[in-house]
SERO-4910 file (N, C-alpha, C, O; in steps of 0.05 Angstrom, whole numbers):
BEGIN
 pado doro    nc1    nc2    nc3   cac1   cac2   cac3    cc1    cc2    cc3    oc1    oc2    oc3
  Met    A  -3527  -2365    442  -3502  -2360    453  -3495  -2383    471  -3510  -2389    490
  Arg    A  -3473  -2396    466  -3463  -2420    477  -3437  -2416    493  -3421  -2399    487
  Phe    A  -3433  -2433    514  -3409  -2430    532  -3400  -2458    536  -3416  -2476    538
  Lys    A  -3373  -2462    538  -3362  -2485    550  -3360  -2483    580  -3345  -2466    590
  Val    A  -3375  -2500    595  -3377  -2494    624  -3364  -2520    638  -3374  -2543    634
  Asn    A  -3343  -2516    654  -3327  -2534    667  -3348  -2547    692  -3352  -2571    694
  Glu    A  -3359  -2530    706  -3375  -2539    728  -3391  -2515    740  -3384  -2492    738
  Ile    A  -3415  -2523    751  -3432  -2506    764  -3437  -2517    795  -3450  -2538    798
  Phe    A  -3428  -2505    814  -3434  -2518    843  -3439  -2494    862  -3433  -2471    858
  Lys    A  -3451  -2504    883  -3457  -2486    908  -3433  -2492    929  -3423  -2515    931
  Ser    A  -3424  -2472    941  -3403  -2475    961  -3403  -2451    980  -3422  -2436    982
  Ile    A  -3382  -2447    993  -3375  -2423   1009  -3356  -2406    995  -3335  -2416    986
  Gln    A  -3362  -2379    993  -3340  -2365    980  -3316  -2364    997  -3318  -2357   1020
  Gly    A  -3293  -2371    987  -3266  -2375   1001  -3249  -2353   1004  -3231  -2353   1021
  Glu    A  -3254  -2331    988  -3235  -2311    988  -3252  -2283    985  -3275  -2282    979
  Gly    A  -3234  -2261    991  -3244  -2235    988  -3261  -2223   1010  -3264  -2235   1031
  Ser    A  -3273  -2200   1006  -3288  -2188   1028  -3314  -2202   1033  -3327  -2197   1053
  Arg    A  -3323  -2220   1012  -3347  -2238   1017  -3340  -2265   1027  -3358  -2282   1026
  Ala    A  -3319  -2270   1037  -3309  -2296   1046  -3330  -2306   1065  -3341  -2290   1080
  Gly    A  -3335  -2331   1065  -3354  -2344   1083  -3383  -2345   1075  -3399  -2360   1087
  Arg    A  -3391  -2330   1055  -3419  -2328   1044  -3424  -2350   1027  -3406  -2358   1011
  Pro    A  -3448  -2363   1028  -3455  -2384   1008  -3455  -2371    981  -3463  -2348    978
  Cys    A  -3447  -2385    961  -3444  -2376    935  -3448  -2398    916  -3443  -2421    922
  Leu    A  -3458  -2390    892  -3461  -2409    869  -3438  -2403    849  -3439  -2380    838
  Phe    A  -3421  -2419    843  -3401  -2415    824  -3406  -2427    796  -3415  -2450    793
  Ile    A  -3402  -2411    776  -3403  -2420    750  -3374  -2419    736  -3365  -2397    729
  Arg    A  -3361  -2440    734  -3332  -2442    725  -3333  -2447    693  -3342  -2469    684
  Leu    A  -3325  -2429    678  -3322  -2432    650  -3295  -2446    644  -3275  -2445    659
  Thr    A  -3295  -2460    619  -3271  -2476    612  -3252  -2456    593  -3261  -2443    575
  Gly    A  -3229  -2457    599  -3208  -2445    583  -3194  -2421    597  -3206  -2406    611
  Cys    A  -3169  -2420    592  -3152  -2399    603  -3127  -2395    586  -3113  -2415    581
  Pro    A  -3118  -2371    577  -3096  -2367    561  -3070  -2365    579  -3048  -2365    569
  Leu    A  -3075  -2363    606  -3052  -2359    624  -3045  -2388    634  -3061  -2407    633
  Arg    A  -3020  -2390    645  -3008  -2413    656  -2992  -2406    680  -2968  -2408    680
  Cys    A  -3006  -2398    702  -2994  -2390    728  -2981  -2414    738  -2992  -2436    736
  Val    A  -2957  -2412    751  -2942  -2435    759  -2958  -2449    784  -2953  -2472    789
  Tyr    A  -2975  -2436    797  -2989  -2447    820  -3017  -2455    815  -3032  -2463    833
  Cys    A  -3025  -2453    791  -3055  -2456    785  -3066  -2481    798  -3054  -2502    796
  Asp    A  -3088  -2477    812  -3102  -2500    825  -3127  -2509    809  -3142  -2526    818
  Thr    A  -3132  -2499    786  -3155  -2507    770  -3147  -2513    742  -3160  -2505    723
  Thr    A  -3123  -2531    741  -3116  -2538    716  -3135  -2553    700  -3134  -2552    676
  Tyr    A  -3154  -2568    713  -3173  -2583    701  -3194  -2566    685  -3210  -2577    670
  Ala    A  -3193  -2541    689  -3213  -2523    676  -3199  -2514    649  -3211  -2500    633
  Tyr    A  -3171  -2521    643  -3162  -2511    619  -3179  -2524    595  -3183  -2510    575
  Phe    A  -3189  -2548    597  -3199  -2561    575  -3225  -2576    579  -3241  -2578    561
  Glu    A  -3229  -2586    605  -3252  -2601    612  -3277  -2585    612  -3277  -2561    619
  Gly    A  -3300  -2597    603  -3327  -2583    606  -3343  -2591    582  -3334  -2603    562
  Gly    A  -3369  -2584    585  -3388  -2589    567  -3402  -2562    556  -3400  -2541    569
  Thr    A  -3414  -2563    533  -3426  -2538    522  -3455  -2536    533  -3470  -2555    535
  Met    A  -3461  -2510    541  -3487  -2503    550  -3495  -2475    537  -3478  -2458    534
  Asp    A  -3520  -2472    530  -3528  -2445    519  -3536  -2427    545  -3537  -2437    568
  Leu    A  -3540  -2403    538  -3547  -2383    560  -3570  -2391    575  -3569  -2390    599
  Asp    A  -3591  -2399    563  -3617  -2405    577  -3612  -2430    592  -3624  -2431    614
  Glu    A  -3598  -2450    586  -3591  -2472    603  -3578  -2463    629  -3586  -2471    651
  Ile    A  -3557  -2446    625  -3543  -2437    651  -3562  -2422    668  -3563  -2427    692
  Leu    A  -3576  -2404    657  -3594  -2388    676  -3616  -2405    689  -3625  -2400    711
  Ala    A  -3626  -2426    675  -3646  -2445    686  -3634  -2460    710  -3646  -2464    731
  Gln    A  -3607  -2470    705  -3594  -2485    728  -3589  -2466    753  -3592  -2474    776
  Val    A  -3582  -2440    746  -3578  -2419    769  -3606  -2417    782  -3607  -2419    807
  Arg    A  -3627  -2412    769  -3653  -2407    782  -3659  -2433    798  -3668  -2430    821
  Glu    A  -3655  -2457    789  -3661  -2481    804  -3647  -2482    828  -3659  -2489    848
  Ala    A  -3621  -2476    828  -3602  -2478    849  -3609  -2458    873  -3607  -2465    897
  Leu    A  -3616  -2434    864  -3617  -2410    884  -3645  -2403    889  -3650  -2391    910
  Gly    A  -3664  -2410    871  -3691  -2401    876  -3694  -2369    870  -3675  -2357    859
  Pro    A  -3717  -2358    878  -3720  -2328    871  -3704  -2313    888  -3700  -2320    911
  Pro    A  -3692  -2291    878  -3675  -2273    893  -3688  -2258    915  -3712  -2250    911
  Leu    A  -3675  -2254    937  -3683  -2237    958  -3673  -2209    952  -3651  -2205    942
  Pro    A  -3691  -2190    958  -3681  -2161    953  -3658  -2155    977  -3656  -2168    997
  Gly    A  -3644  -2134    970  -3626  -2122    989  -3600  -2139    993  -3591  -2154    975
  Pro    A  -3589  -2136   1016  -3559  -2146   1020  -3560  -2174   1023  -3538  -2185   1026
  Asn    A  -3582  -2190   1022  -3584  -2219   1027  -3591  -2232   1001  -3599  -2255   1002
  Ala    A  -3588  -2218    976  -3594  -2231    952  -3573  -2253    946  -3550  -2250    953
  Pro    A  -3582  -2276    934  -3562  -2298    929  -3540  -2289    913  -3541  -2271    897
  Phe    A  -3517  -2303    920  -3491  -2293    908  -3482  -2313    886  -3484  -2337    889
  Val    A  -3474  -2302    864  -3466  -2320    841  -3437  -2308    832  -3433  -2284    829
  Glu    A  -3420  -2325    828  -3394  -2318    818  -3386  -2331    791  -3388  -2355    789
  Leu    A  -3377  -2315    769  -3367  -2326    747  -3338  -2329    748  -3325  -2309    751
  Thr    A  -3326  -2353    745  -3298  -2356    748  -3288  -2374    726  -3302  -2380    706
  Gly    A  -3262  -2385    729  -3251  -2400    708  -3228  -2419    718  -3227  -2428    741
  Gly    A  -3210  -2424    700  -3204  -2410    675  -3201  -2378    679  -3197  -2366    700
  Glu    A  -3206  -2367    654  -3207  -2340    651  -3234  -2332    637  -3235  -2332    613
  Pro    A  -3255  -2324    654  -3281  -2320    639  -3281  -2301    619  -3296  -2305    600
  Leu    A  -3265  -2279    619  -3267  -2258    599  -3252  -2268    574  -3251  -2252    555
  Ala    A  -3241  -2292    573  -3233  -2303    546  -3257  -2311    531  -3255  -2314    506
  His    A  -3281  -2314    543  -3304  -2322    530  -3319  -2293    519  -3325  -2275    535
  Pro    A  -3323  -2292    494  -3335  -2267    484  -3364  -2262    496  -3373  -2239    497
  Gly    A  -3379  -2284    504  -3404  -2282    514  -3405  -2276    544  -3427  -2272    555
  Ala    A  -3382  -2275    557  -3384  -2272    587  -3399  -2247    594  -3417  -2249    611
  Pro    A  -3394  -2224    583  -3411  -2201    593  -3439  -2204    590  -3454  -2195    608
  Ala    A  -3449  -2218    568  -3478  -2220    569  -3487  -2239    589  -3509  -2235    599
  Leu    A  -3473  -2261    595  -3481  -2278    617  -3482  -2262    644  -3501  -2264    659
  Leu    A  -3462  -2246    649  -3463  -2231    674  -3485  -2213    677  -3498  -2211    697
  Glu    A  -3491  -2200    654  -3515  -2182    653  -3542  -2195    659  -3559  -2184    673
  Ala    A  -3543  -2220    646  -3566  -2236    649  -3572  -2245    679  -3595  -2245    689
  Leu    A  -3550  -2252    692  -3550  -2260    720  -3560  -2235    735  -3577  -2238    752
  Leu    A  -3548  -2211    730  -3557  -2188    744  -3586  -2182    739  -3599  -2174    758
  Asp    A  -3596  -2185    716  -3624  -2181    711  -3643  -2200    725  -3667  -2195    727
  Leu    A  -3631  -2224    734  -3647  -2241    748  -3651  -2234    779  -3665  -2247    795
  Gly    A  -3637  -2212    786  -3636  -2202    814  -3615  -2212    831  -3617  -2207    855
  Tyr    A  -3596  -2225    824  -3574  -2238    842  -3553  -2217    844  -3549  -2200    827
  Glu    A  -3539  -2220    866  -3513  -2207    868  -3492  -2222    852  -3488  -2245    857
  Val    A  -3477  -2209    834  -3461  -2222    815  -3430  -2213    817  -3425  -2189    817
  Ala    A  -3411  -2232    818  -3383  -2225    820  -3369  -2239    798  -3379  -2260    790
  Leu    A  -3347  -2229    789  -3329  -2238    768  -3300  -2241    779  -3288  -2223    790
  Glu    A  -3292  -2265    774  -3264  -2269    780  -3244  -2270    756  -3245  -2289    741
  Thr    A  -3227  -2251    753  -3212  -2247    728  -3183  -2239    734  -3177  -2229    755
  Ala    A  -3166  -2244    716  -3138  -2240    717  -3129  -2212    711  -3106  -2204    716
  Gly    A  -3148  -2196    699  -3139  -2169    690  -3123  -2169    666  -3110  -2149    659
  Ser    A  -3124  -2193    651  -3110  -2195    627  -3127  -2186    603  -3117  -2183    580
  His    A  -3155  -2182    609  -3174  -2176    588  -3185  -2151    596  -3185  -2144    620
  Asp    A  -3195  -2136    577  -3209  -2111    582  -3234  -2112    596  -3253  -2125    586
  Ile    A  -3236  -2099    621  -3260  -2102    636  -3281  -2080    629  -3302  -2080    641
  Arg    A  -3275  -2064    611  -3294  -2045    602  -3321  -2056    593  -3342  -2043    595
  Val    A  -3319  -2080    584  -3343  -2094    572  -3360  -2104    592  -3382  -2112    586
  Val    A  -3351  -2103    620  -3369  -2116    642  -3384  -2095    652  -3375  -2073    656
  Asp    A  -3410  -2102    658  -3430  -2084    671  -3420  -2073    699  -3409  -2088    716
  Glu    A  -3423  -2047    702  -3410  -2034    725  -3419  -2047    751  -3406  -2045    772
  Arg    A  -3443  -2060    751  -3456  -2071    775  -3443  -2095    786  -3446  -2101    809
  Val    A  -3428  -2110    767  -3415  -2133    774  -3392  -2127    793  -3378  -2107    789
  Val    A  -3388  -2144    816  -3366  -2142    833  -3342  -2155    819  -3342  -2179    815
  Lys    A  -3324  -2139    812  -3299  -2149    798  -3276  -2155    815  -3265  -2136    827
  Ile    A  -3268  -2179    819  -3246  -2189    834  -3224  -2192    816  -3224  -2212    801
  Val    A  -3204  -2175    814  -3185  -2175    792  -3158  -2183    805  -3148  -2169    823
  Asp    A  -3146  -2206    794  -3123  -2218    805  -3099  -2206    792  -3093  -2213    769
  Arg    A  -3084  -2189    805  -3060  -2175    791  -3036  -2195    796  -3024  -2196    818
  Lys    A  -3029  -2210    773  -3009  -2229    774  -2982  -2218    781  -2973  -2196    772
  Thr    A  -2968  -2234    798  -2941  -2222    806  -2918  -2236    787  -2924  -2252    770
  Pro    A  -2894  -2227    793  -2873  -2240    776  -2871  -2269    782  -2865  -2285    764
  Gly    A  -2875  -2277    809  -2871  -2306    815  -2893  -2323    801  -2888  -2347    799
  Ser    A  -2915  -2313    791  -2937  -2329    777  -2926  -2336    750  -2936  -2356    738
  Gly    A  -2906  -2322    739  -2898  -2329    712  -2916  -2313    691  -2911  -2314    667
  Glu    A  -2937  -2300    701  -2954  -2285    682  -2958  -2256    691  -2979  -2244    687
  Gly    A  -2937  -2245    703  -2940  -2217    713  -2940  -2197    689  -2947  -2174    694
  His    A  -2934  -2204    665  -2936  -2187    642  -2963  -2187    630  -2968  -2171    611
  Arg    A  -2982  -2204    638  -3006  -2207    627  -3026  -2189    643  -3044  -2198    657
  Trp    A  -3023  -2164    639  -3038  -2146    655  -3045  -2120    638  -3027  -2110    625
  Leu    A  -3070  -2111    637  -3076  -2088    625  -3080  -2064    646  -3100  -2062    661
  Asp    A  -3059  -2046    645  -3061  -2024    665  -3086  -2006    663  -3093  -1992    681
  Ser    A  -3097  -2008    642  -3122  -1989    635  -3147  -2003    650  -3168  -1990    653
  Asn    A  -3144  -2025    658  -3165  -2036    677  -3169  -2022    703  -3191  -2024    715
  Leu    A  -3150  -2009    713  -3151  -1994    739  -3172  -1973    735  -3186  -1965    753
  Asp    A  -3173  -1962    711  -3192  -1940    708  -3221  -1948    706  -3238  -1931    704
  His    A  -3227  -1974    705  -3254  -1985    702  -3262  -2001    727  -3283  -2014    727
  Leu    A  -3246  -2000    747  -3253  -2012    775  -3271  -1993    791  -3264  -1969    790
  Val    A  -3291  -2001    804  -3308  -1985    818  -3299  -1982    849  -3301  -2002    863
  Pro    A  -3290  -1960    860  -3280  -1958    887  -3302  -1965    905  -3326  -1959    901
  Gly    A  -3294  -1978    926  -3316  -1987    948  -3331  -2012    940  -3347  -2023    955
  Gln    A  -3325  -2022    915  -3340  -2044    907  -3322  -2067    896  -3325  -2091    903
  Asp    A  -3305  -2060    878  -3286  -2079    865  -3262  -2084    881  -3255  -2068    898
  Glu    A  -3248  -2106    877  -3226  -2113    893  -3200  -2121    874  -3202  -2129    851
  Leu    A  -3178  -2117    886  -3151  -2124    872  -3140  -2147    890  -3140  -2143    914
  Lys    A  -3131  -2169    879  -3122  -2191    894  -3093  -2197    883  -3087  -2194    859
  Phe    A  -3077  -2205    903  -3049  -2210    898  -3043  -2238    910  -3044  -2241    934
  Val    A  -3037  -2258    894  -3029  -2284    905  -2998  -2286    903  -2986  -2284    881
  Leu    A  -2988  -2290    927  -2959  -2284    932  -2944  -2311    934  -2952  -2328    949
  Cys    A  -2922  -2314    919  -2906  -2339    919  -2883  -2338    938  -2874  -2359    947
  Ser    A  -2874  -2314    943  -2848  -2310    959  -2846  -2285    972  -2863  -2268    968
  Pro    A  -2827  -2281    988  -2821  -2253   1000  -2815  -2233    977  -2820  -2209    978
  Glu    A  -2805  -2243    957  -2799  -2223    934  -2824  -2215    922  -2826  -2193    912
  Asp    A  -2844  -2232    921  -2868  -2224    908  -2884  -2205    927  -2897  -2187    918
  Tyr    A  -2882  -2209    954  -2896  -2191    972  -2882  -2162    968  -2896  -2143    967
  Ala    A  -2855  -2160    967  -2843  -2133    963  -2850  -2121    937  -2852  -2096    936
  Trp    A  -2854  -2136    916  -2862  -2126    889  -2889  -2117    891  -2895  -2095    883
  Ala    A  -2908  -2133    903  -2937  -2126    904  -2940  -2099    923  -2954  -2080    916
  Arg    A  -2927  -2099    946  -2928  -2076    962  -2918  -2049    947  -2931  -2028    949
  Asp    A  -2897  -2052    934  -2887  -2029    917  -2905  -2021    896  -2910  -1998    890
  Trp    A  -2915  -2042    883  -2935  -2036    859  -2958  -2020    871  -2965  -1999    861
  Cys    A  -2969  -2031    892  -2996  -2017    904  -2988  -1989    911  -3002  -1971    904
  Leu    A  -2965  -1984    926  -2957  -1957    932  -2955  -1939    910  -2966  -1917    911
  Gly    A  -2939  -1949    888  -2934  -1933    864  -2960  -1926    848  -2962  -1905    835
  Lys    A  -2979  -1945    849  -3004  -1941    834  -3025  -1926    850  -3046  -1919    838
  Gly    A  -3021  -1921    876  -3039  -1908    892  -3066  -1922    894  -3087  -1908    893
  Val    A  -3068  -1949    896  -3091  -1962    896  -3102  -1967    924  -3126  -1972    928
  Leu    A  -3084  -1966    944  -3093  -1973    971  -3113  -1957    988  -3124  -1964   1008
  Asp    A  -3117  -1932    974  -3139  -1914    985  -3162  -1916    966  -3181  -1900    969
  Arg    A  -3163  -1932    947  -3186  -1933    927  -3199  -1959    927  -3224  -1960    922
  Phe    A  -3186  -1981    932  -3199  -2007    928  -3193  -2025    955  -3176  -2019    971
  Asp    A  -3208  -2045    957  -3203  -2065    975  -3180  -2084    962  -3183  -2096    941
  Val    A  -3158  -2085    975  -3132  -2099    967  -3128  -2123    982  -3125  -2122   1007
  Leu    A  -3128  -2147    970  -3123  -2173    984  -3098  -2186    979  -3090  -2189    956
  Phe    A  -3085  -2195    999  -3058  -2208    995  -3064  -2236   1007  -3076  -2239   1029
  Ser    A  -3054  -2255    992  -3057  -2282   1001  -3033  -2299    993  -3021  -2293    972
  Pro    A  -3026  -2321   1010  -3002  -2334   1001  -3009  -2359    985  -3029  -2373    989
  Val    A  -2991  -2363    966  -2994  -2389    950  -2996  -2413    968  -2977  -2418    983
  Trp    A  -3015  -2429    969  -3020  -2451    984  -2994  -2470    983  -2986  -2480    962
  Gly    A  -2981  -2475   1005  -2959  -2493   1007  -2932  -2482   1000  -2912  -2497    998
  Ser    A  -2933  -2454    994  -2907  -2443    984  -2898  -2420   1002  -2875  -2421   1012
  Leu    A  -2915  -2401   1007  -2908  -2380   1025  -2920  -2382   1053  -2945  -2384   1055
  Asp    A  -2903  -2381   1074  -2913  -2383   1102  -2934  -2361   1108  -2927  -2338   1107
  Pro    A  -2959  -2370   1114  -2982  -2350   1120  -2973  -2332   1144  -2979  -2308   1145
  Ala    A  -2958  -2345   1164  -2951  -2328   1187  -2933  -2307   1180  -2935  -2284   1189
  Trp    A  -2914  -2316   1163  -2895  -2293   1154  -2907  -2273   1138  -2899  -2250   1142
  Leu    A  -2927  -2277   1121  -2943  -2259   1107  -2958  -2240   1124  -2958  -2215   1120
  Ala    A  -2972  -2253   1145  -2990  -2235   1162  -2971  -2218   1178  -2976  -2194   1181
  Glu    A  -2950  -2228   1188  -2932  -2211   1206  -2920  -2189   1189  -2918  -2167   1198
  Arg    A  -2912  -2195   1163  -2900  -2173   1146  -2920  -2151   1142  -2912  -2128   1144
  Ile    A  -2946  -2157   1137  -2967  -2140   1130  -2970  -2119   1156  -2972  -2095   1153
  Val    A  -2969  -2131   1180  -2974  -2117   1205  -2948  -2098   1207  -2951  -2074   1211
  Glu    A  -2924  -2110   1205  -2899  -2093   1210  -2898  -2071   1191  -2889  -2050   1200
  Asp    A  -2907  -2074   1167  -2904  -2053   1146  -2929  -2034   1149  -2929  -2013   1136
  Gly    A  -2948  -2040   1165  -2972  -2024   1167  -2988  -2020   1140  -3000  -1999   1135
  Leu    A  -2987  -2041   1125  -3001  -2040   1099  -3030  -2046   1100  -3039  -2068   1108
  Pro    A  -3045  -2025   1091  -3074  -2028   1094  -3086  -2046   1075  -3102  -2037   1058
  Val    A  -3080  -2072   1075  -3089  -2094   1058  -3105  -2114   1075  -3103  -2115   1099
  Arg    A  -3120  -2130   1061  -3133  -2152   1073  -3117  -2178   1071  -3115  -2189   1049
  Phe    A  -3108  -2188   1092  -3096  -2216   1092  -3117  -2236   1088  -3138  -2235   1101
  Gln    A  -3113  -2257   1071  -3133  -2276   1066  -3120  -2302   1060  -3097  -2303   1050
  Met    A  -3134  -2324   1067  -3127  -2352   1061  -3152  -2364   1045  -3173  -2352   1045
  Gln    A  -3149  -2384   1032  -3170  -2398   1016  -3186  -2414   1037  -3178  -2436   1044
  Leu    A  -3208  -2404   1046  -3225  -2417   1065  -3233  -2447   1053  -3231  -2467   1068
  His    A  -3241  -2449   1030  -3249  -2475   1021  -3227  -2495   1025  -3233  -2518   1033
  Lys    A  -3203  -2488   1019  -3179  -2507   1023  -3176  -2516   1053  -3171  -2539   1060
  Leu    A  -3180  -2495   1070  -3179  -2500   1099  -3200  -2519   1108  -3196  -2536   1125
  Val    A  -3223  -2516   1096  -3247  -2533   1103  -3245  -2562   1093  -3248  -2581   1108
  Trp    A  -3241  -2563   1065  -3243  -2589   1050  -3217  -2598   1041  -3216  -2621   1030
  Gly    A  -3195  -2584   1043  -3169  -2594   1034  -3162  -2584   1006  -3181  -2575    992
  Ala    A  -3139  -2583    998  -3129  -2571    973  -3137  -2586    948  -3137  -2574    926
  Glu    A  -3145  -2610    951  -3148  -2626    925  -3177  -2631    918  -3183  -2642    897
  Lys    A  -3195  -2623    936  -3226  -2628    931  -3235  -2608    909  -3229  -2584    911
  Arg    A  -3249  -2619    889  -3261  -2601    869  -3290  -2596    876  -3301  -2608    894
  Gly    A  -3302  -2577    862  -3330  -2571    865  -3336  -2560    893  -3357  -2565    904
  Val    A  -3315  -2545    906  -3319  -2530    930  -3307  -2501    928  -3310  -2486    948
***
């Protein structure tokens, strides 16, 4: 089983409920989506081929033996769109079998039923402002694990915020999942978004991309 891998690197998790934790990222090449704000366009095509055993060996070398319990080393499969790779579910399961905590970053445009339930699924619900709001499988909501998996909204504008708020209320997700709202870097004022969430009493997690705050928006491999 072979994969086109864009990069494998250690950094700090920049987003979500695990923000701030050391994490090993495996970024696969390729994505059928073209979001207007994409900050990893280099992952559309760049990368080299690796087989499953090569990836696992590099992970073991980078992280060492897993610790049991809540301090297990953390690995995230990202992209691109990882689930565009038919072998992604097998890679995720192999990482779990090594004893690591494993997360998947996905756009929700592919069926997540194929993903092991133990994987933390961070599902990016694309908004109208992304240009890819139609690339969503509503059935994926039935396969998210409450208390574990996360729904993420990257917001381009006040209109995106209103749309995401109404979508969450209409779908009844706010009392089931950890819901994350973040502003598109350089487009939506973070202070405006934070104030609006507070004013509306919306039970979501405001977030910004920590890796960009620490290293800047242009640095790769972080």
